[in-house]
N, C-alpha and C positions, 0 to 999 in steps of 0.2 A: 504494500500500500504506500503510495507516494505521499509527499507532504501536501500537495495541492488538494488531493482528494480528502485527506484527513481534515484539512482546514475547511473545506467546503462542508463536510459532514458536521463539524463543530458549529459552524455559522448557521446552518439550517436547523440544527437541534436547538440552538439558542433562540432563534427567531420563532420557532414553533412553541417553545416554552413561554416566551414573552406574549405571543398571541393567545395562548391558553390562559395565562394569568389575566390578561386584559379582558377576555370574554367572561371569565369567572368573576372579576370585579364588577363588570356591568350587570351580571345576573344578580349579584348581591344587592346592588343599588336599585334594582328594578322596582321593588315595592315601596321604597322609601320616598317621602315627599321631597320636592326640590328645595334646596336651601333658599332662604330669603335673600333678596338682592341687598347689596351693601348699602348702608345709609348714605344719604346725600351729604356732601361736605358742608360744614357749618362755618367755613371761613373763606375769605378771598383776599388776594393781595393785588396791589397796584403799585407800580414804580414810575415816578416821573423823573426825567433827567433834563436838567437845564445845562445847556452847553454854550460855550463862548464861540467866537468867530473861527477859532482854530480847530474846533471840534472836540475840545477837551471838556470833561464834565466839571462844571462849576459847583453844582449842587445836585444831590440825589435825594429824593424824598420817597420813602417807602411807606405805604399805607396798608394796614392790616384791618380787616373788618371781620368780627366774629359775631355770629348770631346764634343764640341758644334759646330754645323753647323747652321749658321744663314740663309743661302740661298743656293739654288742649284748652284753648280759651273757653270753650263751652263748659267744660268741667269746672274751670275756675269760677265761672259765674254762679254755679250751684253751691259753692263752699261758703260757710259763714265767714264774716269779716274777722281779721286777726284781732286778738285782744289788745287793748291800749297799753302802752308802756307806762309803768309807774315811775314818777319822777321824784 
């Protein structure tokens, strides 16, 4: 048995194993629900560059906006008001 034939057999057996394990993994996932999509990002960034006549940056302003919503606004309307702080 020459080296090329042995290498071909090893490669075919490896590919067959990978295909078998891929099919087995798909069958295991068949009855499970799909995962939920990732949440939307709650931040955005903006960069403003002010340049002089030579094209060099004179000023760089970076703006970060973060928005967080802790609860649904409809649910917040049904909650009682918070207690008053004692002074």
